[in-house]
N, C-alpha and C positions, 0 to 999 in steps of 0.2 A: 080838400085842401092838403090832406096828407098825401094823396096820390100825386098831386102837383109837386110837393116837396121831394118825394121819392124820385120823380122823373127828373127834376133839376139836379138832384144829387147824383143820379146815375150818369147824366150827361157830363157832370163835372169830373167824375171818376174816369169816364171814357176819354175825355179831353186830356186828362193828366197822363193816362197810359199812352195815348198817342204821342204826347209831347216827349215822354221818356223813351219811347221806342222809335226813334228816328232812323233814317237811312242816309248815310253820307257817302257820296261818290268821291273817290280819290284817284287821280291819274298817276300811274307809275311810269316814270320816264317821259321824255319828250322827244322832239326831233331837233335837228341842228338849226332849222330855220325859225323855230318858234321862240318866243320870249322865255328866257330861263334855260334854254338849251336842253341837252339830253339828260343831264344829271339833276332831276328834280322830282319831287312829289307835288301834286297840284290838286287841292290846296295843301300846303305844307304844315299848317297849324290850324287847329279847330277844337271846339268843345263838343263833348258827347256824353250823355247821361247813361246810366246803367240800362242795359237792354238794347241800346242803340247798335246798329250794324254798320260797320265801316266796310264798304265795298271797294276794294282796290282793283283797278282795271289796268292790266299790263298793255297799255296802248302805245308806249314810246317805241319807235323803230328807227334804226336797228336798236335793240336793247337786250341787256342781260342783267336783270335786277332782282333784288330781294326786298322783303319787308322784314326786318330783323329788330327785335326789341333790344334796346341799348342798356348797357351797364351804367350809363350816365347817372350820377348820383350827386345830389346837393347835400353836403355836410354842413349843418348849421351849428355854429358854436354858441353856446349859451342862449339858445332860442327861448328856453323856458324862463330864464331870468329876464330876457327882453320883454316877454309878455307880462310877467309878474310885476316888474318895476316900470313898465312902459318906457323903455329906453331903446329906441330903434337902432342906435349905434352898436348895440351889443349883437345885432344880427349879422355877425361876420360869417363868411362861408367859403367853401371851396368846391369847385366843380371838377369832375374827373371822368375819364373813360368814355368820351362821347362816341367813339367808333369801335367799341368792344361789345360783343354780344353778352346779354345778361344770362347768367346761369339760371336755367329754368324759365327763360323767356320765350316768347312766341317767335316763329320763324316760318316764312313761306317757302323757303328754298329758292334757288336761282331759276328764273324763268327767261329762257332765250327766245326773243322775238326777231325773226329775220328782217332784212332790209325790205321795205315795201309793205310790211305789216301783214296781218292775218285777219280772218273773219270767221267766227266771232273772236274778240279779244278774250284771253283768259281772265277770270275773275277770282278774287280771294276775299271771302267774307270773314271779318273779325268782329266779334261781339264784345262790347264793353261789359265787364263784370264788376269793376270797382272804379268808380269815377272820383274817388276821394283823393287820389294821387295823380301826379303827372306821368304820362306814358311817353317815353322817348323812343324813337325808332330811326333806323337808317338802312341804307343799301350796303351790303357787305361785299359787293363785287370789288375786286382789286385790279381788274384789267379794263382799259390800258393803264389806269392809275386808280388808286382808291376812290370810289364814288362818294364815300362819306366825307372825305377831306375836300372833295369838289363841291360840297354843299348839298348832297342828296340825303337830307335828314328831315324828320318831321316830329311834331309834338301833338299830344292830345291832352286837353285840360291843363295847359301850361299857364303860368302867370302872364299877364299882358305885357309886362315890362320888368326890367331888373333881373336879378339873379334867378336862374331857372326858367326864364322866358325862352321863347323860340329863338329870338335873335341872340341871346346869350349862348344857347346850345349850338346854334349855327356857327358863331364866332369861334367857340371852343373846338368844334369839329374841323373847321378850316385851318386851324393852327396845329392840329395833331399830325404826327407822322406815323402813328401806330394804329392800324386798322385790323381787327380780328375777323375770323370767319367761323368755322365749325358748323355743325348741323344742329339746329334747335328743335323745337316741338310745336305742335299746333296749340297747345295750352300754355299760356304765358301768365304773367303777373298783371292782373287788372284787365286782361282781355284774352279771349281764346277763339280759336277757329275749330270747326268740326270736320273740315276736309281740306285737301291740298288744292292748289289753284287748278281751275278748269273752266271750260273745256280746253283740250290741248289739240287744236287742229293741226293739219299737216304743216311741218316747218317749225313748230314750237317744241322746245325741249325743256323738261323740268329736271334740274340737277339738285342733288342733296335733298331728297324728299324728307320733310320733317316727320318726326315720330308723333304718334297719336297721344303720347303721354309726356309730361315734362322730362327733359333730359338735362343733366348737369353739363356745363361747358367742359369739365374735365373728362367726362366719358365720351364726348363727341370726337375725341382724337385730335383736337386742336390745341397745340402747345400754347399758342398765343392767347386763346380763350382761357386756358387754365391759368396762365400768368395773370390775366385780367381779374379772374376770380380771387386769386391770392392777393392781388393789389387792392381789391375792394375790401377784403377782410382786414388787411393791415391798415388801410385808411380809416376803417371804422374803429379799430383799436386806438389809432392816433386821435380820433375825434373824442373818444371817451377820456383819454388821458389829458388832452388839451382842455376839454371842458372842465375837468376837475382842477387843473392848475389855475385856470382863469377864475373859477369859482372861489378857490382858496384866496387868490389875490383880491378878488372883489369883497370876500367876507372880511379879510384883514383890513381893507380900506374902510369898510362900513362898521368895523368893530364887532363883527359877529363871531361868536365862539363856535367852532366846528365840533368840539368834543364836550 
């Protein structure tokens, strides 16, 4: 009886490990004739647990794309009060920087695929290390026009709808006029890679090879990325100040003494 119990328990653990360590295939770029066109990730939004490997395949041709972690941040005002007092209307927020690289974020570098394609296609494996937060990513290529603003963005573990969802991120990206570049690293926030894209058959070129350790946007030599980092810091400071002012107003309304 005990042996049967142990066997069932082991099978359960094995099934759990298998469920957590899934492999997800994502197409990077498309062709002019396919649905969605050249500027797309396919699929563009999906869920992945810790230990899952996201295999990005640079199959779009002609193509010159990257997988770059976005600075996209959802600032939630009074979220803690919303949960405490069960008041959904307090969950006000703002979204920012959809097409700016995250300082310390992951980056594949640019991979150029010639017209007609190559064989085999270059692959880039990204392993999920923290599935508790949403990961936003985009293509940082600016030629012939910013790919991010054209809709070449993606999300991992995003809400299904509303603020912070894929559609919300996509809409913000397509309205932005500011897209950053810079050279990131293999190790990002919530996900990391252990190698650059490969193999690189004849005709394929890798530009801006990412570093093996996290690199700040400021040290990458990108003024735009540095500005984005500063913008993120100032927005965070604004959030704290705004939260306190709203909390003060809320406390006064409820007759709560702060001192």
